[in-house]
PDB file of N, CA, C and O in Angstrom:
ATOM      1  N   UNK A   1     -28.425 -80.536  71.888  1.00  0.00           N
ATOM      2  CA  UNK A   1     -28.854 -79.289  71.330  1.00  0.00           C
ATOM      3  C   UNK A   1     -27.944 -78.978  70.144  1.00  0.00           C
ATOM      4  O   UNK A   1     -26.736 -79.207  70.206  1.00  0.00           O
ATOM      5  N   UNK A   2     -28.508 -78.474  69.100  1.00  0.00           N
ATOM      6  CA  UNK A   2     -27.758 -78.037  67.931  1.00  0.00           C
ATOM      7  C   UNK A   2     -28.049 -76.567  67.704  1.00  0.00           C
ATOM      8  O   UNK A   2     -29.204 -76.142  67.698  1.00  0.00           O
ATOM      9  N   UNK A   3     -26.983 -75.794  67.516  1.00  0.00           N
ATOM     10  CA  UNK A   3     -27.175 -74.366  67.302  1.00  0.00           C
ATOM     11  C   UNK A   3     -26.168 -73.881  66.264  1.00  0.00           C
ATOM     12  O   UNK A   3     -24.961 -74.020  66.461  1.00  0.00           O
ATOM     13  N   UNK A   4     -26.657 -73.312  65.157  1.00  0.00           N
ATOM     14  CA  UNK A   4     -25.721 -72.796  64.152  1.00  0.00           C
ATOM     15  C   UNK A   4     -25.007 -71.551  64.667  1.00  0.00           C
ATOM     16  O   UNK A   4     -25.570 -70.767  65.431  1.00  0.00           O
ATOM     17  N   UNK A   5     -23.771 -71.383  64.240  1.00  0.00           N
ATOM     18  CA  UNK A   5     -22.999 -70.198  64.605  1.00  0.00           C
ATOM     19  C   UNK A   5     -23.058 -69.198  63.467  1.00  0.00           C
ATOM     20  O   UNK A   5     -23.082 -69.576  62.295  1.00  0.00           O
ATOM     21  N   UNK A   6     -23.081 -67.936  63.812  1.00  0.00           N
ATOM     22  CA  UNK A   6     -23.068 -66.903  62.771  1.00  0.00           C
ATOM     23  C   UNK A   6     -21.634 -66.470  62.452  1.00  0.00           C
ATOM     24  O   UNK A   6     -21.414 -65.566  61.646  1.00  0.00           O
ATOM     25  N   UNK A   7     -20.666 -67.124  63.094  1.00  0.00           N
ATOM     26  CA  UNK A   7     -19.263 -66.793  62.903  1.00  0.00           C
ATOM     27  C   UNK A   7     -18.566 -67.893  62.111  1.00  0.00           C
ATOM     28  O   UNK A   7     -19.037 -69.030  62.077  1.00  0.00           O
ATOM     29  N   UNK A   8     -17.434 -67.555  61.467  1.00  0.00           N
ATOM     30  CA  UNK A   8     -16.659 -68.590  60.795  1.00  0.00           C
ATOM     31  C   UNK A   8     -16.181 -69.639  61.813  1.00  0.00           C
ATOM     32  O   UNK A   8     -16.135 -69.378  63.015  1.00  0.00           O
ATOM     33  N   UNK A   9     -15.832 -70.809  61.315  1.00  0.00           N
ATOM     34  CA  UNK A   9     -15.451 -71.938  62.166  1.00  0.00           C
ATOM     35  C   UNK A   9     -14.380 -71.572  63.207  1.00  0.00           C
ATOM     36  O   UNK A   9     -14.566 -71.807  64.401  1.00  0.00           O
ATOM     37  N   UNK A  10     -13.255 -70.995  62.744  1.00  0.00           N
ATOM     38  CA  UNK A  10     -12.157 -70.714  63.679  1.00  0.00           C
ATOM     39  C   UNK A  10     -12.567 -69.693  64.738  1.00  0.00           C
ATOM     40  O   UNK A  10     -12.156 -69.807  65.893  1.00  0.00           O
ATOM     41  N   UNK A  11     -13.365 -68.706  64.367  1.00  0.00           N
ATOM     42  CA  UNK A  11     -13.824 -67.715  65.347  1.00  0.00           C
ATOM     43  C   UNK A  11     -14.807 -68.354  66.326  1.00  0.00           C
ATOM     44  O   UNK A  11     -14.826 -68.003  67.506  1.00  0.00           O
ATOM     45  N   UNK A  12     -15.612 -69.278  65.847  1.00  0.00           N
ATOM     46  CA  UNK A  12     -16.540 -69.995  66.722  1.00  0.00           C
ATOM     47  C   UNK A  12     -15.757 -70.756  67.796  1.00  0.00           C
ATOM     48  O   UNK A  12     -16.105 -70.710  68.975  1.00  0.00           O
ATOM     49  N   UNK A  13     -14.699 -71.453  67.377  1.00  0.00           N
ATOM     50  CA  UNK A  13     -13.865 -72.196  68.325  1.00  0.00           C
ATOM     51  C   UNK A  13     -13.251 -71.247  69.350  1.00  0.00           C
ATOM     52  O   UNK A  13     -13.281 -71.524  70.549  1.00  0.00           O
ATOM     53  N   UNK A  14     -12.691 -70.126  68.882  1.00  0.00           N
ATOM     54  CA  UNK A  14     -12.080 -69.149  69.794  1.00  0.00           C
ATOM     55  C   UNK A  14     -13.096 -68.612  70.802  1.00  0.00           C
ATOM     56  O   UNK A  14     -12.808 -68.532  71.996  1.00  0.00           O
ATOM     57  N   UNK A  15     -14.270 -68.250  70.322  1.00  0.00           N
ATOM     58  CA  UNK A  15     -15.304 -67.688  71.202  1.00  0.00           C
ATOM     59  C   UNK A  15     -15.789 -68.715  72.226  1.00  0.00           C
ATOM     60  O   UNK A  15     -15.960 -68.397  73.403  1.00  0.00           O
ATOM     61  N   UNK A  16     -16.007 -69.944  71.768  1.00  0.00           N
ATOM     62  CA  UNK A  16     -16.458 -70.987  72.687  1.00  0.00           C
ATOM     63  C   UNK A  16     -15.402 -71.290  73.742  1.00  0.00           C
ATOM     64  O   UNK A  16     -15.720 -71.436  74.922  1.00  0.00           O
ATOM     65  N   UNK A  17     -14.153 -71.383  73.318  1.00  0.00           N
ATOM     66  CA  UNK A  17     -13.062 -71.659  74.267  1.00  0.00           C
ATOM     67  C   UNK A  17     -12.987 -70.559  75.318  1.00  0.00           C
ATOM     68  O   UNK A  17     -12.854 -70.838  76.509  1.00  0.00           O
ATOM     69  N   UNK A  18     -13.072 -69.305  74.871  1.00  0.00           N
ATOM     70  CA  UNK A  18     -13.023 -68.181  75.809  1.00  0.00           C
ATOM     71  C   UNK A  18     -14.206 -68.229  76.779  1.00  0.00           C
ATOM     72  O   UNK A  18     -14.034 -68.016  77.979  1.00  0.00           O
ATOM     73  N   UNK A  19     -15.393 -68.505  76.266  1.00  0.00           N
ATOM     74  CA  UNK A  19     -16.581 -68.566  77.127  1.00  0.00           C
ATOM     75  C   UNK A  19     -16.452 -69.690  78.155  1.00  0.00           C
ATOM     76  O   UNK A  19     -16.837 -69.520  79.312  1.00  0.00           O
ATOM     77  N   UNK A  20     -15.920 -70.823  77.741  1.00  0.00           N
ATOM     78  CA  UNK A  20     -15.744 -71.956  78.658  1.00  0.00           C
ATOM     79  C   UNK A  20     -14.777 -71.580  79.774  1.00  0.00           C
ATOM     80  O   UNK A  20     -15.063 -71.804  80.950  1.00  0.00           O
ATOM     81  N   UNK A  21     -13.627 -71.005  79.406  1.00  0.00           N
ATOM     82  CA  UNK A  21     -12.610 -70.632  80.400  1.00  0.00           C
ATOM     83  C   UNK A  21     -13.102 -69.487  81.276  1.00  0.00           C
ATOM     84  O   UNK A  21     -12.930 -69.519  82.494  1.00  0.00           O
ATOM     85  N   UNK A  22     -13.716 -68.470  80.659  1.00  0.00           N
ATOM     86  CA  UNK A  22     -14.239 -67.337  81.435  1.00  0.00           C
ATOM     87  C   UNK A  22     -15.323 -67.778  82.411  1.00  0.00           C
ATOM     88  O   UNK A  22     -15.534 -67.126  83.433  1.00  0.00           O
ATOM     89  N   UNK A  23     -16.011 -68.871  82.112  1.00  0.00           N
ATOM     90  CA  UNK A  23     -17.044 -69.400  83.001  1.00  0.00           C
ATOM     91  C   UNK A  23     -16.484 -70.232  84.145  1.00  0.00           C
ATOM     92  O   UNK A  23     -17.241 -70.811  84.924  1.00  0.00           O
ATOM     93  N   UNK A  24     -15.148 -70.295  84.249  1.00  0.00           N
ATOM     94  CA  UNK A  24     -14.522 -71.027  85.346  1.00  0.00           C
ATOM     95  C   UNK A  24     -14.362 -72.509  85.056  1.00  0.00           C
ATOM     96  O   UNK A  24     -14.101 -73.292  85.969  1.00  0.00           O
ATOM     97  N   UNK A  25     -14.512 -72.901  83.813  1.00  0.00           N
ATOM     98  CA  UNK A  25     -14.372 -74.299  83.434  1.00  0.00           C
ATOM     99  C   UNK A  25     -12.968 -74.569  82.926  1.00  0.00           C
ATOM    100  O   UNK A  25     -12.210 -73.645  82.632  1.00  0.00           O
ATOM    101  N   UNK A  26     -12.633 -75.840  82.828  1.00  0.00           N
ATOM    102  CA  UNK A  26     -11.339 -76.272  82.321  1.00  0.00           C
ATOM    103  C   UNK A  26     -11.557 -77.004  81.009  1.00  0.00           C
ATOM    104  O   UNK A  26     -12.434 -77.862  80.912  1.00  0.00           O
ATOM    105  N   UNK A  27     -10.774 -76.673  80.014  1.00  0.00           N
ATOM    106  CA  UNK A  27     -10.798 -77.442  78.772  1.00  0.00           C
ATOM    107  C   UNK A  27      -9.758 -78.537  78.931  1.00  0.00           C
ATOM    108  O   UNK A  27      -8.557 -78.267  78.941  1.00  0.00           O
ATOM    109  N   UNK A  28     -10.223 -79.774  79.055  1.00  0.00           N
ATOM    110  CA  UNK A  28      -9.313 -80.901  79.259  1.00  0.00           C
ATOM    111  C   UNK A  28      -8.630 -81.320  77.974  1.00  0.00           C
ATOM    112  O   UNK A  28      -7.465 -81.718  77.987  1.00  0.00           O
ATOM    113  N   UNK A  29      -9.336 -81.234  76.881  1.00  0.00           N
ATOM    114  CA  UNK A  29      -8.751 -81.677  75.613  1.00  0.00           C
ATOM    115  C   UNK A  29      -9.479 -81.020  74.459  1.00  0.00           C
ATOM    116  O   UNK A  29     -10.685 -80.778  74.509  1.00  0.00           O
ATOM    117  N   UNK A  30      -8.721 -80.742  73.430  1.00  0.00           N
ATOM    118  CA  UNK A  30      -9.299 -80.347  72.165  1.00  0.00           C
ATOM    119  C   UNK A  30      -8.736 -81.322  71.151  1.00  0.00           C
ATOM    120  O   UNK A  30      -7.525 -81.381  70.939  1.00  0.00           O
ATOM    121  N   UNK A  31      -9.596 -82.067  70.542  1.00  0.00           N
ATOM    122  CA  UNK A  31      -9.182 -83.098  69.600  1.00  0.00           C
ATOM    123  C   UNK A  31      -9.497 -82.608  68.197  1.00  0.00           C
ATOM    124  O   UNK A  31     -10.660 -82.388  67.860  1.00  0.00           O
ATOM    125  N   UNK A  32      -8.488 -82.441  67.395  1.00  0.00           N
ATOM    126  CA  UNK A  32      -8.682 -82.023  66.016  1.00  0.00           C
ATOM    127  C   UNK A  32      -8.909 -83.282  65.192  1.00  0.00           C
ATOM    128  O   UNK A  32      -7.968 -83.876  64.665  1.00  0.00           O
ATOM    129  N   UNK A  33     -10.156 -83.672  65.092  1.00  0.00           N
ATOM    130  CA  UNK A  33     -10.502 -84.905  64.389  1.00  0.00           C
ATOM    131  C   UNK A  33     -10.156 -84.809  62.909  1.00  0.00           C
ATOM    132  O   UNK A  33      -9.815 -85.813  62.283  1.00  0.00           O
ATOM    133  N   UNK A  34     -10.243 -83.599  62.344  1.00  0.00           N
ATOM    134  CA  UNK A  34      -9.901 -83.420  60.933  1.00  0.00           C
ATOM    135  C   UNK A  34      -8.431 -83.755  60.704  1.00  0.00           C
ATOM    136  O   UNK A  34      -8.098 -84.434  59.732  1.00  0.00           O
ATOM    137  N   UNK A  35      -7.549 -83.288  61.584  1.00  0.00           N
ATOM    138  CA  UNK A  35      -6.117 -83.577  61.445  1.00  0.00           C
ATOM    139  C   UNK A  35      -5.846 -85.064  61.647  1.00  0.00           C
ATOM    140  O   UNK A  35      -5.046 -85.657  60.923  1.00  0.00           O
ATOM    141  N   UNK A  36      -6.508 -85.665  62.628  1.00  0.00           N
ATOM    142  CA  UNK A  36      -6.320 -87.103  62.878  1.00  0.00           C
ATOM    143  C   UNK A  36      -6.794 -87.925  61.686  1.00  0.00           C
ATOM    144  O   UNK A  36      -6.136 -88.886  61.289  1.00  0.00           O
ATOM    145  N   UNK A  37      -7.930 -87.550  61.120  1.00  0.00           N
ATOM    146  CA  UNK A  37      -8.463 -88.275  59.967  1.00  0.00           C
ATOM    147  C   UNK A  37      -7.518 -88.163  58.776  1.00  0.00           C
ATOM    148  O   UNK A  37      -7.329 -89.117  58.021  1.00  0.00           O
ATOM    149  N   UNK A  38      -6.932 -86.982  58.623  1.00  0.00           N
ATOM    150  CA  UNK A  38      -6.025 -86.746  57.498  1.00  0.00           C
ATOM    151  C   UNK A  38      -4.823 -87.696  57.533  1.00  0.00           C
ATOM    152  O   UNK A  38      -4.318 -88.097  56.485  1.00  0.00           O
ATOM    153  N   UNK A  39      -4.364 -88.054  58.737  1.00  0.00           N
ATOM    154  CA  UNK A  39      -3.200 -88.943  58.853  1.00  0.00           C
ATOM    155  C   UNK A  39      -3.474 -90.339  58.317  1.00  0.00           C
ATOM    156  O   UNK A  39      -2.540 -91.090  58.039  1.00  0.00           O
ATOM    157  N   UNK A  40      -4.747 -90.694  58.169  1.00  0.00           N
ATOM    158  CA  UNK A  40      -5.092 -92.006  57.610  1.00  0.00           C
ATOM    159  C   UNK A  40      -5.835 -91.866  56.288  1.00  0.00           C
ATOM    160  O   UNK A  40      -6.528 -92.784  55.849  1.00  0.00           O
ATOM    161  N   UNK A  41      -5.679 -90.696  55.659  1.00  0.00           N
ATOM    162  CA  UNK A  41      -6.239 -90.492  54.336  1.00  0.00           C
ATOM    163  C   UNK A  41      -7.730 -90.242  54.285  1.00  0.00           C
ATOM    164  O   UNK A  41      -8.349 -90.452  53.242  1.00  0.00           O
ATOM    165  N   UNK A  42      -8.324 -89.802  55.378  1.00  0.00           N
ATOM    166  CA  UNK A  42      -9.763 -89.518  55.416  1.00  0.00           C
ATOM    167  C   UNK A  42      -9.991 -88.027  55.628  1.00  0.00           C
ATOM    168  O   UNK A  42      -9.090 -87.311  56.063  1.00  0.00           O
ATOM    169  N   UNK A  43     -11.192 -87.566  55.319  1.00  0.00           N
ATOM    170  CA  UNK A  43     -11.557 -86.172  55.532  1.00  0.00           C
ATOM    171  C   UNK A  43     -12.631 -86.074  56.597  1.00  0.00           C
ATOM    172  O   UNK A  43     -13.606 -86.825  56.580  1.00  0.00           O
ATOM    173  N   UNK A  44     -12.452 -85.153  57.515  1.00  0.00           N
ATOM    174  CA  UNK A  44     -13.426 -84.927  58.580  1.00  0.00           C
ATOM    175  C   UNK A  44     -13.213 -83.512  59.095  1.00  0.00           C
ATOM    176  O   UNK A  44     -12.076 -83.062  59.233  1.00  0.00           O
ATOM    177  N   UNK A  45     -14.294 -82.817  59.377  1.00  0.00           N
ATOM    178  CA  UNK A  45     -14.176 -81.442  59.881  1.00  0.00           C
ATOM    179  C   UNK A  45     -14.881 -81.308  61.218  1.00  0.00           C
ATOM    180  O   UNK A  45     -15.693 -80.402  61.404  1.00  0.00           O
ATOM    181  N   UNK A  46     -14.581 -82.200  62.150  1.00  0.00           N
ATOM    182  CA  UNK A  46     -15.304 -82.182  63.416  1.00  0.00           C
ATOM    183  C   UNK A  46     -14.389 -82.272  64.631  1.00  0.00           C
ATOM    184  O   UNK A  46     -14.349 -83.313  65.288  1.00  0.00           O
ATOM    185  N   UNK A  47     -13.645 -81.195  64.949  1.00  0.00           N
ATOM    186  CA  UNK A  47     -12.903 -81.205  66.200  1.00  0.00           C
ATOM    187  C   UNK A  47     -13.865 -81.246  67.377  1.00  0.00           C
ATOM    188  O   UNK A  47     -15.031 -80.879  67.234  1.00  0.00           O
ATOM    189  N   UNK A  48     -13.407 -81.675  68.504  1.00  0.00           N
ATOM    190  CA  UNK A  48     -14.261 -81.761  69.681  1.00  0.00           C
ATOM    191  C   UNK A  48     -13.495 -81.207  70.869  1.00  0.00           C
ATOM    192  O   UNK A  48     -12.283 -81.398  70.971  1.00  0.00           O
ATOM    193  N   UNK A  49     -14.178 -80.534  71.751  1.00  0.00           N
ATOM    194  CA  UNK A  49     -13.585 -80.067  72.989  1.00  0.00           C
ATOM    195  C   UNK A  49     -14.296 -80.740  74.147  1.00  0.00           C
ATOM    196  O   UNK A  49     -15.514 -80.917  74.126  1.00  0.00           O
ATOM    197  N   UNK A  50     -13.524 -81.114  75.159  1.00  0.00           N
ATOM    198  CA  UNK A  50     -14.112 -81.652  76.378  1.00  0.00           C
ATOM    199  C   UNK A  50     -13.789 -80.685  77.503  1.00  0.00           C
ATOM    200  O   UNK A  50     -12.635 -80.304  77.694  1.00  0.00           O
ATOM    201  N   UNK A  51     -14.797 -80.296  78.234  1.00  0.00           N
ATOM    202  CA  UNK A  51     -14.569 -79.338  79.312  1.00  0.00           C
ATOM    203  C   UNK A  51     -15.363 -79.738  80.537  1.00  0.00           C
ATOM    204  O   UNK A  51     -16.322 -80.506  80.466  1.00  0.00           O
ATOM    205  N   UNK A  52     -14.933 -79.196  81.658  1.00  0.00           N
ATOM    206  CA  UNK A  52     -15.620 -79.509  82.902  1.00  0.00           C
ATOM    207  C   UNK A  52     -15.349 -78.431  83.932  1.00  0.00           C
ATOM    208  O   UNK A  52     -14.373 -77.686  83.842  1.00  0.00           O
ATOM    209  N   UNK A  53     -16.221 -78.366  84.894  1.00  0.00           N
ATOM    210  CA  UNK A  53     -16.056 -77.471  86.030  1.00  0.00           C
ATOM    211  C   UNK A  53     -16.110 -78.374  87.263  1.00  0.00           C
ATOM    212  O   UNK A  53     -17.198 -78.759  87.691  1.00  0.00           O
ATOM    213  N   UNK A  54     -14.952 -78.719  87.844  1.00  0.00           N
ATOM    214  CA  UNK A  54     -14.922 -79.670  88.955  1.00  0.00           C
ATOM    215  C   UNK A  54     -15.860 -79.313  90.106  1.00  0.00           C
ATOM    216  O   UNK A  54     -16.414 -80.195  90.761  1.00  0.00           O
ATOM    217  N   UNK A  55     -16.032 -78.017  90.346  1.00  0.00           N
ATOM    218  CA  UNK A  55     -16.898 -77.592  91.443  1.00  0.00           C
ATOM    219  C   UNK A  55     -18.337 -78.052  91.238  1.00  0.00           C
ATOM    220  O   UNK A  55     -19.051 -78.319  92.205  1.00  0.00           O
ATOM    221  N   UNK A  56     -18.761 -78.145  89.977  1.00  0.00           N
ATOM    222  CA  UNK A  56     -20.112 -78.598  89.679  1.00  0.00           C
ATOM    223  C   UNK A  56     -20.190 -80.093  89.458  1.00  0.00           C
ATOM    224  O   UNK A  56     -21.138 -80.742  89.901  1.00  0.00           O
ATOM    225  N   UNK A  57     -19.194 -80.648  88.770  1.00  0.00           N
ATOM    226  CA  UNK A  57     -19.231 -82.058  88.417  1.00  0.00           C
ATOM    227  C   UNK A  57     -18.979 -82.998  89.576  1.00  0.00           C
ATOM    228  O   UNK A  57     -19.580 -84.070  89.642  1.00  0.00           O
ATOM    229  N   UNK A  58     -18.102 -82.618  90.491  1.00  0.00           N
ATOM    230  CA  UNK A  58     -17.755 -83.494  91.610  1.00  0.00           C
ATOM    231  C   UNK A  58     -18.958 -83.817  92.486  1.00  0.00           C
ATOM    232  O   UNK A  58     -19.187 -84.992  92.772  1.00  0.00           O
ATOM    233  N   UNK A  59     -19.743 -82.823  92.931  1.00  0.00           N
ATOM    234  CA  UNK A  59     -20.912 -83.160  93.734  1.00  0.00           C
ATOM    235  C   UNK A  59     -21.911 -84.048  92.990  1.00  0.00           C
ATOM    236  O   UNK A  59     -22.534 -84.927  93.584  1.00  0.00           O
ATOM    237  N   UNK A  60     -22.054 -83.810  91.693  1.00  0.00           N
ATOM    238  CA  UNK A  60     -22.956 -84.653  90.907  1.00  0.00           C
ATOM    239  C   UNK A  60     -22.472 -86.102  90.904  1.00  0.00           C
ATOM    240  O   UNK A  60     -23.261 -87.025  91.108  1.00  0.00           O
ATOM    241  N   UNK A  61     -21.176 -86.298  90.674  1.00  0.00           N
ATOM    242  CA  UNK A  61     -20.641 -87.659  90.635  1.00  0.00           C
ATOM    243  C   UNK A  61     -20.683 -88.315  92.011  1.00  0.00           C
ATOM    244  O   UNK A  61     -20.856 -89.529  92.113  1.00  0.00           O
ATOM    245  N   UNK A  62     -20.525 -87.525  93.067  1.00  0.00           N
ATOM    246  CA  UNK A  62     -20.644 -88.078  94.418  1.00  0.00           C
ATOM    247  C   UNK A  62     -22.061 -88.575  94.669  1.00  0.00           C
ATOM    248  O   UNK A  62     -22.253 -89.655  95.227  1.00  0.00           O
ATOM    249  N   UNK A  63     -23.046 -87.794  94.261  1.00  0.00           N
ATOM    250  CA  UNK A  63     -24.448 -88.151  94.491  1.00  0.00           C
ATOM    251  C   UNK A  63     -24.938 -89.216  93.520  1.00  0.00           C
ATOM    252  O   UNK A  63     -25.710 -90.097  93.899  1.00  0.00           O
ATOM    253  N   UNK A  64     -24.500 -89.140  92.287  1.00  0.00           N
ATOM    254  CA  UNK A  64     -24.947 -90.056  91.238  1.00  0.00           C
ATOM    255  C   UNK A  64     -23.731 -90.529  90.447  1.00  0.00           C
ATOM    256  O   UNK A  64     -23.435 -89.970  89.391  1.00  0.00           O
ATOM    257  N   UNK A  65     -23.019 -91.545  90.932  1.00  0.00           N
ATOM    258  CA  UNK A  65     -21.760 -91.964  90.310  1.00  0.00           C
ATOM    259  C   UNK A  65     -21.848 -92.222  88.801  1.00  0.00           C
ATOM    260  O   UNK A  65     -20.873 -91.994  88.085  1.00  0.00           O
ATOM    261  N   UNK A  66     -22.980 -92.685  88.315  1.00  0.00           N
ATOM    262  CA  UNK A  66     -23.079 -92.988  86.890  1.00  0.00           C
ATOM    263  C   UNK A  66     -23.065 -91.748  86.003  1.00  0.00           C
ATOM    264  O   UNK A  66     -22.878 -91.857  84.791  1.00  0.00           O
ATOM    265  N   UNK A  67     -23.262 -90.564  86.598  1.00  0.00           N
ATOM    266  CA  UNK A  67     -23.195 -89.337  85.808  1.00  0.00           C
ATOM    267  C   UNK A  67     -21.769 -89.145  85.285  1.00  0.00           C
ATOM    268  O   UNK A  67     -21.546 -88.368  84.357  1.00  0.00           O
ATOM    269  N   UNK A  68     -20.817 -89.843  85.875  1.00  0.00           N
ATOM    270  CA  UNK A  68     -19.440 -89.792  85.401  1.00  0.00           C
ATOM    271  C   UNK A  68     -19.302 -90.230  83.954  1.00  0.00           C
ATOM    272  O   UNK A  68     -18.344 -89.852  83.279  1.00  0.00           O
ATOM    273  N   UNK A  69     -20.254 -91.028  83.468  1.00  0.00           N
ATOM    274  CA  UNK A  69     -20.232 -91.412  82.059  1.00  0.00           C
ATOM    275  C   UNK A  69     -20.535 -90.233  81.151  1.00  0.00           C
ATOM    276  O   UNK A  69     -20.161 -90.236  79.979  1.00  0.00           O
ATOM    277  N   UNK A  70     -21.211 -89.228  81.687  1.00  0.00           N
ATOM    278  CA  UNK A  70     -21.585 -88.056  80.898  1.00  0.00           C
ATOM    279  C   UNK A  70     -20.585 -86.917  81.018  1.00  0.00           C
ATOM    280  O   UNK A  70     -20.623 -85.971  80.232  1.00  0.00           O
ATOM    281  N   UNK A  71     -19.696 -87.000  81.992  1.00  0.00           N
ATOM    282  CA  UNK A  71     -18.737 -85.904  82.222  1.00  0.00           C
ATOM    283  C   UNK A  71     -17.347 -86.355  81.794  1.00  0.00           C
ATOM    284  O   UNK A  71     -17.068 -87.551  81.889  1.00  0.00           O
ATOM    285  N   UNK A  72     -16.469 -85.496  81.338  1.00  0.00           N
ATOM    286  CA  UNK A  72     -16.722 -84.076  81.196  1.00  0.00           C
ATOM    287  C   UNK A  72     -17.704 -83.807  80.064  1.00  0.00           C
ATOM    288  O   UNK A  72     -17.957 -84.661  79.215  1.00  0.00           O
ATOM    289  N   UNK A  73     -18.241 -82.611  80.077  1.00  0.00           N
ATOM    290  CA  UNK A  73     -19.163 -82.207  79.020  1.00  0.00           C
ATOM    291  C   UNK A  73     -18.421 -82.184  77.695  1.00  0.00           C
ATOM    292  O   UNK A  73     -17.225 -81.896  77.645  1.00  0.00           O
ATOM    293  N   UNK A  74     -19.123 -82.482  76.652  1.00  0.00           N
ATOM    294  CA  UNK A  74     -18.504 -82.506  75.332  1.00  0.00           C
ATOM    295  C   UNK A  74     -19.181 -81.491  74.421  1.00  0.00           C
ATOM    296  O   UNK A  74     -20.378 -81.224  74.530  1.00  0.00           O
ATOM    297  N   UNK A  75     -18.389 -80.945  73.533  1.00  0.00           N
ATOM    298  CA  UNK A  75     -18.880 -79.952  72.595  1.00  0.00           C
ATOM    299  C   UNK A  75     -18.325 -80.321  71.238  1.00  0.00           C
ATOM    300  O   UNK A  75     -17.118 -80.503  71.079  1.00  0.00           O
ATOM    301  N   UNK A  76     -19.195 -80.431  70.275  1.00  0.00           N
ATOM    302  CA  UNK A  76     -18.790 -80.771  68.919  1.00  0.00           C
ATOM    303  C   UNK A  76     -19.051 -79.581  68.020  1.00  0.00           C
ATOM    304  O   UNK A  76     -20.173 -79.078  67.956  1.00  0.00           O
ATOM    305  N   UNK A  77     -18.021 -79.129  67.327  1.00  0.00           N
ATOM    306  CA  UNK A  77     -18.154 -78.008  66.412  1.00  0.00           C
ATOM    307  C   UNK A  77     -17.885 -78.525  65.008  1.00  0.00           C
ATOM    308  O   UNK A  77     -16.804 -79.042  64.725  1.00  0.00           O
ATOM    309  N   UNK A  78     -18.865 -78.384  64.138  1.00  0.00           N
ATOM    310  CA  UNK A  78     -18.732 -78.866  62.757  1.00  0.00           C
ATOM    311  C   UNK A  78     -18.677 -77.713  61.792  1.00  0.00           C
ATOM    312  O   UNK A  78     -18.566 -77.923  60.584  1.00  0.00           O
TER     313      UNK A  78
END
């Protein structure tokens, strides 16, 4: 799904992070791809967050082990 944000980039990240945490999920990692790209002389504006809610994901992986390839959920903000 793709959905444009009506907020500036940094506010979008803040709002999404808050919504993820307030929803009882865990943000496992936030990767600043733009900063990583810059270290090798490239430009990129696509940080990514990975989040999961163990209470929901664990039963899914128990029932369908291959769903583990899809978890944790990923969110790309451009």
